[in-house]
C-alpha atoms as an extended CHARMM CRD file, in Angstrom:
* protein
*
       141  EXT
         1         1  MET       CA             -9.9650000000      -24.1810000000       -3.0130000000  PROA      1               0.0000000000
         2         2  THR       CA             -8.4520000000      -24.9540000000       -6.4090000000  PROA      2               0.0000000000
         3         3  LEU       CA             -5.4930000000      -27.3020000000       -6.3280000000  PROA      3               0.0000000000
         4         4  HSD       CA             -2.4590000000      -26.8890000000       -8.5720000000  PROA      4               0.0000000000
         5         5  THR       CA              0.5290000000      -29.1050000000       -9.1840000000  PROA      5               0.0000000000
         6         6  VAL       CA              3.9940000000      -27.6020000000       -8.9360000000  PROA      6               0.0000000000
         7         7  ASN       CA              7.0260000000      -29.5840000000      -10.0350000000  PROA      7               0.0000000000
         8         8  VAL       CA             10.0070000000      -29.3590000000       -7.6780000000  PROA      8               0.0000000000
         9         9  PRO       CA             13.3140000000      -31.2260000000       -7.7370000000  PROA      9               0.0000000000
        10        10  GLU       CA             13.4400000000      -34.3980000000       -5.6570000000  PROA      10              0.0000000000
        11        11  ASN       CA             16.0800000000      -33.0490000000       -3.2620000000  PROA      11              0.0000000000
        12        12  LEU       CA             13.9250000000      -29.9790000000       -2.5290000000  PROA      12              0.0000000000
        13        13  TYR       CA             10.8780000000      -32.1460000000       -1.8960000000  PROA      13              0.0000000000
        14        14  ARG       CA             12.9000000000      -34.2770000000        0.5530000000  PROA      14              0.0000000000
        15        15  ARG       CA             13.9330000000      -31.1150000000        2.4100000000  PROA      15              0.0000000000
        16        16  LEU       CA             10.2850000000      -30.0720000000        2.5820000000  PROA      16              0.0000000000
        17        17  GLN       CA              9.3230000000      -33.4990000000        3.9380000000  PROA      17              0.0000000000
        18        18  GLN       CA             12.0560000000      -33.3360000000        6.5800000000  PROA      18              0.0000000000
        19        19  GLN       CA             11.0550000000      -29.8480000000        7.6950000000  PROA      19              0.0000000000
        20        20  ALA       CA              7.3690000000      -30.7840000000        7.7690000000  PROA      20              0.0000000000
        21        21  SER       CA              8.2030000000      -33.8280000000        9.8790000000  PROA      21              0.0000000000
        22        22  ILE       CA             10.2170000000      -31.7050000000       12.3190000000  PROA      22              0.0000000000
        23        23  GLU       CA              7.3080000000      -29.2730000000       12.6160000000  PROA      23              0.0000000000
        24        24  ARG       CA              4.7720000000      -32.1380000000       12.7910000000  PROA      24              0.0000000000
        25        25  ARG       CA              2.6220000000      -30.9280000000        9.9310000000  PROA      25              0.0000000000
        26        26  SER       CA              1.9250000000      -31.7420000000        6.3160000000  PROA      26              0.0000000000
        27        27  VAL       CA              4.1520000000      -30.7870000000        3.4130000000  PROA      27              0.0000000000
        28        28  ASP       CA              1.1540000000      -28.9460000000        1.9210000000  PROA      28              0.0000000000
        29        29  ASP       CA              0.8180000000      -26.7430000000        5.0200000000  PROA      29              0.0000000000
        30        30  LEU       CA              4.5500000000      -26.0430000000        5.0820000000  PROA      30              0.0000000000
        31        31  VAL       CA              4.6350000000      -25.0930000000        1.3930000000  PROA      31              0.0000000000
        32        32  GLN       CA              1.5570000000      -22.8610000000        1.6950000000  PROA      32              0.0000000000
        33        33  GLN       CA              2.9290000000      -21.0280000000        4.7240000000  PROA      33              0.0000000000
        34        34  THR       CA              6.4170000000      -20.6740000000        3.2350000000  PROA      34              0.0000000000
        35        35  LEU       CA              5.0880000000      -19.3100000000       -0.0440000000  PROA      35              0.0000000000
        36        36  SER       CA              2.7160000000      -16.8880000000        1.6480000000  PROA      36              0.0000000000
        37        37  ARG       CA              5.5670000000      -15.5310000000        3.8020000000  PROA      37              0.0000000000
        38        38  GLN       CA              8.0120000000      -15.2010000000        0.9140000000  PROA      38              0.0000000000
        39        39  LEU       CA              5.8170000000      -13.6880000000       -1.7690000000  PROA      39              0.0000000000
        40        40  PRO       CA              5.1050000000       -9.9630000000       -1.7690000000  PROA      40              0.0000000000
        41        41  PRO       CA              1.6990000000       -9.1490000000       -0.3610000000  PROA      41              0.0000000000
        42        42  ALA       CA             -1.1770000000       -9.1530000000       -2.7650000000  PROA      42              0.0000000000
        43        43  VAL       CA             -2.0090000000       -5.7130000000       -3.9830000000  PROA      43              0.0000000000
        44        44  LEU       CA             -4.8370000000       -4.6640000000       -1.7370000000  PROA      44              0.0000000000
        45        45  VAL       CA             -6.7100000000       -2.2390000000       -3.9090000000  PROA      45              0.0000000000
        46        46  GLU       CA            -10.3450000000       -1.8050000000       -3.0570000000  PROA      46              0.0000000000
        47        47  ASP       CA            -12.9420000000       -2.1580000000       -5.8000000000  PROA      47              0.0000000000
        48        48  ASP       CA            -14.8260000000        0.8800000000       -4.5410000000  PROA      48              0.0000000000
        49        49  LEU       CA            -12.0120000000        3.3080000000       -5.3540000000  PROA      49              0.0000000000
        50        50  PRO       CA            -12.5390000000        5.6240000000       -8.3010000000  PROA      50              0.0000000000
        51        51  PRO       CA            -11.3860000000        3.7580000000      -11.4400000000  PROA      51              0.0000000000
        52        52  SER       CA             -8.5180000000        6.1520000000      -12.1670000000  PROA      52              0.0000000000
        53        53  LEU       CA             -7.1350000000        5.9010000000       -8.6150000000  PROA      53              0.0000000000
        54        54  ARG       CA             -7.5820000000        2.1310000000       -8.5930000000  PROA      54              0.0000000000
        55        55  ALA       CA             -5.6650000000        1.8230000000      -11.8830000000  PROA      55              0.0000000000
        56        56  GLU       CA             -2.9440000000        4.1220000000      -10.5620000000  PROA      56              0.0000000000
        57        57  MET       CA             -2.4900000000        2.0440000000       -7.4220000000  PROA      57              0.0000000000
        58        58  LEU       CA             -2.3870000000       -1.2130000000       -9.3670000000  PROA      58              0.0000000000
        59        59  ALA       CA              0.2470000000        0.2810000000      -11.6880000000  PROA      59              0.0000000000
        60        60  MET       CA              2.4030000000        1.3050000000       -8.7130000000  PROA      60              0.0000000000
        61        61  GLU       CA              3.5340000000       -2.2990000000       -8.3890000000  PROA      61              0.0000000000
        62        62  HSD       CA              5.6390000000       -1.7930000000      -11.5240000000  PROA      62              0.0000000000
        63        63  LEU       CA              7.3160000000        1.4520000000      -10.4310000000  PROA      63              0.0000000000
        64        64  SER       CA             10.9810000000        1.7060000000       -9.5350000000  PROA      64              0.0000000000
        65        65  ASP       CA             12.0200000000        1.8960000000       -5.9070000000  PROA      65              0.0000000000
        66        66  ALA       CA             12.9450000000        5.5690000000       -6.4040000000  PROA      66              0.0000000000
        67        67  ALA       CA              9.4810000000        6.3730000000       -7.7440000000  PROA      67              0.0000000000
        68        68  LEU       CA              7.8640000000        4.5450000000       -4.8140000000  PROA      68              0.0000000000
        69        69  TRP       CA             10.0250000000        6.4570000000       -2.3360000000  PROA      69              0.0000000000
        70        70  SER       CA              8.8870000000        9.6870000000       -3.9590000000  PROA      70              0.0000000000
        71        71  LEU       CA              5.2280000000        8.6700000000       -3.6460000000  PROA      71              0.0000000000
        72        72  ALA       CA              5.7090000000        7.4590000000       -0.0660000000  PROA      72              0.0000000000
        73        73  ARG       CA              6.9920000000       10.9220000000        0.8330000000  PROA      73              0.0000000000
        74        74  SER       CA              4.4470000000       12.9210000000       -1.1670000000  PROA      74              0.0000000000
        75        75  ALA       CA              2.1140000000       15.4550000000        0.3930000000  PROA      75              0.0000000000
        76        76  LEU       CA             -0.2270000000       18.2400000000       -0.5410000000  PROA      76              0.0000000000
        77        77  SER       CA              1.4950000000       21.5120000000       -1.3390000000  PROA      77              0.0000000000
        78        78  PRO       CA              1.8510000000       24.1090000000        1.4250000000  PROA      78              0.0000000000
        79        79  GLU       CA             -0.6630000000       26.2330000000       -0.4870000000  PROA      79              0.0000000000
        80        80  GLN       CA             -3.2300000000       23.4290000000       -0.5120000000  PROA      80              0.0000000000
        81        81  LEU       CA             -2.7130000000       22.7740000000        3.1970000000  PROA      81              0.0000000000
        82        82  ALA       CA             -3.0890000000       26.4860000000        3.9690000000  PROA      82              0.0000000000
        83        83  GLU       CA             -6.2780000000       26.6240000000        1.9260000000  PROA      83              0.0000000000
        84        84  MET       CA             -7.6640000000       23.5880000000        3.7560000000  PROA      84              0.0000000000
        85        85  GLU       CA             -6.9220000000       25.2640000000        7.0690000000  PROA      85              0.0000000000
        86        86  ARG       CA             -8.4710000000       28.5560000000        5.9230000000  PROA      86              0.0000000000
        87        87  LEU       CA            -11.6530000000       26.7480000000        4.8530000000  PROA      87              0.0000000000
        88        88  ARG       CA            -11.7590000000       24.8090000000        8.1210000000  PROA      88              0.0000000000
        89        89  GLN       CA            -11.5040000000       28.0340000000       10.1060000000  PROA      89              0.0000000000
        90        90  LEU       CA            -14.1660000000       29.6810000000        7.9570000000  PROA      90              0.0000000000
        91        91  ALA       CA            -16.4900000000       26.7210000000        8.5120000000  PROA      91              0.0000000000
        92        92  GLU       CA            -16.1350000000       27.2060000000       12.2780000000  PROA      92              0.0000000000
        93        93  LYS       CA            -17.2700000000       30.8320000000       11.9510000000  PROA      93              0.0000000000
        94        94  ARG       CA            -20.0150000000       30.4980000000        9.3640000000  PROA      94              0.0000000000
        95        95  SER       CA            -21.5460000000       28.1990000000        6.7930000000  PROA      95              0.0000000000
        96        96  LEU       CA            -19.3730000000       27.7640000000        3.7480000000  PROA      96              0.0000000000
        97        97  THR       CA            -20.6920000000       28.9670000000        0.4210000000  PROA      97              0.0000000000
        98        98  PRO       CA            -21.4450000000       26.2450000000       -2.1300000000  PROA      98              0.0000000000
        99        99  ASP       CA            -18.1870000000       27.0470000000       -3.9750000000  PROA      99              0.0000000000
       100       100  GLU       CA            -16.1880000000       26.9640000000       -0.7390000000  PROA      100             0.0000000000
       101       101  ARG       CA            -17.8000000000       23.6630000000        0.2470000000  PROA      101             0.0000000000
       102       102  ILE       CA            -16.9660000000       22.1490000000       -3.1520000000  PROA      102             0.0000000000
       103       103  ARG       CA            -13.3740000000       23.3740000000       -2.8860000000  PROA      103             0.0000000000
       104       104  GLN       CA            -13.0770000000       21.9740000000        0.6330000000  PROA      104             0.0000000000
       105       105  GLN       CA            -14.4110000000       18.6040000000       -0.5420000000  PROA      105             0.0000000000
       106       106  ASP       CA            -11.9760000000       18.6100000000       -3.4820000000  PROA      106             0.0000000000
       107       107  LEU       CA             -9.0480000000       19.3360000000       -1.1740000000  PROA      107             0.0000000000
       108       108  LEU       CA            -10.1380000000       16.6460000000        1.2770000000  PROA      108             0.0000000000
       109       109  ARG       CA            -10.4410000000       14.1380000000       -1.5790000000  PROA      109             0.0000000000
       110       110  GLU       CA             -6.9460000000       15.0680000000       -2.7980000000  PROA      110             0.0000000000
       111       111  TYR       CA             -5.6560000000       14.6900000000        0.7550000000  PROA      111             0.0000000000
       112       112  ASP       CA             -7.2830000000       11.2510000000        1.1290000000  PROA      112             0.0000000000
       113       113  GLU       CA             -5.8840000000       10.1010000000       -2.2210000000  PROA      113             0.0000000000
       114       114  THR       CA             -2.4130000000       11.3050000000       -1.2480000000  PROA      114             0.0000000000
       115       115  ILE       CA             -2.6010000000        9.3100000000        1.9860000000  PROA      115             0.0000000000
       116       116  LEU       CA             -3.7150000000        6.2120000000        0.0460000000  PROA      116             0.0000000000
       117       117  ARG       CA             -0.8290000000        6.6110000000       -2.4160000000  PROA      117             0.0000000000
       118       118  ARG       CA              1.6610000000        7.0810000000        0.4060000000  PROA      118             0.0000000000
       119       119  ALA       CA              0.4220000000        4.0280000000        2.3000000000  PROA      119             0.0000000000
       120       120  HSD       CA              0.3620000000        1.8450000000       -0.7980000000  PROA      120             0.0000000000
       121       121  ALA       CA              3.8550000000        2.9570000000       -1.8350000000  PROA      121             0.0000000000
       122       122  ALA       CA              5.1410000000        2.2220000000        1.6840000000  PROA      122             0.0000000000
       123       123  MET       CA              3.5420000000       -1.2350000000        1.6190000000  PROA      123             0.0000000000
       124       124  LEU       CA              5.1830000000       -1.9890000000       -1.7290000000  PROA      124             0.0000000000
       125       125  LEU       CA              8.5680000000       -0.7720000000       -0.4610000000  PROA      125             0.0000000000
       126       126  MET       CA              8.2610000000       -3.0450000000        2.5810000000  PROA      126             0.0000000000
       127       127  SER       CA              7.3880000000       -5.9680000000        0.3120000000  PROA      127             0.0000000000
       128       128  ARG       CA             10.6470000000       -5.2240000000       -1.5390000000  PROA      128             0.0000000000
       129       129  GLY       CA             12.5960000000       -5.5770000000        1.6810000000  PROA      129             0.0000000000
       130       130  TYR       CA             12.8920000000       -1.9940000000        2.9150000000  PROA      130             0.0000000000
       131       131  ASP       CA             12.6270000000       -1.4010000000        6.6530000000  PROA      131             0.0000000000
       132       132  LEU       CA             10.2880000000        1.5370000000        7.2340000000  PROA      132             0.0000000000
       133       133  SER       CA             10.1880000000        1.3050000000       11.0170000000  PROA      133             0.0000000000
       134       134  ASP       CA             11.8550000000        4.7340000000       11.3260000000  PROA      134             0.0000000000
       135       135  PRO       CA              9.1610000000        7.3640000000       10.5890000000  PROA      135             0.0000000000
       136       136  LYS       CA             11.8590000000        9.8190000000        9.4820000000  PROA      136             0.0000000000
       137       137  LEU       CA             12.3360000000        7.7310000000        6.3360000000  PROA      137             0.0000000000
       138       138  LEU       CA              8.9230000000        8.8230000000        5.0880000000  PROA      138             0.0000000000
       139       139  GLN       CA              9.2880000000       12.5080000000        5.8200000000  PROA      139             0.0000000000
       140       140  GLN       CA              9.4960000000       14.8550000000        2.8830000000  PROA      140             0.0000000000
       141       141  THR       CA             13.0130000000       15.6460000000        1.7600000000  PROA      141             0.0000000000
C-alpha cells in the first residue's frame, strides 16, 4: 500500500484522535473508513467491456443528474422487444437462419448494454445521494 500525507487543521486532527480513542482504534483506520464511506464509489467498469461501451460508462460520471435519470429509466423500444420475442418464439419452433441468429444476438447485446447503462446510472445516482429503494422511481415515464 502506498502511503500519502494529507495536511489537516490541528483542531480536526484532535477530533479524529478523540473519535479514534472512543472507538479504540487508530486514527489511520478511522480516516480510511470515514473517507471510504463518504466518497462516491469508484467507477466499477470492467476492462473486458467493448472499448466504446467502457468509455461511455466512464463518461457517465460527468453527466447531469437529469441525464443519469434518463439513462436509469432507458429500455429497448417496444419494436425491439417485440422482435426479440418473435425471434425467441421462432427459435422454439425451428432453427433460426444465420441472419435471424445474428439479429437475435445483436438485440441481446443491445439489451445487455441497456441493462449495464441502467445499473451504472442508478449506482451513480445513489452515490449522489438519491434514494432508489422504490422500484417505481426507475420505471419508464
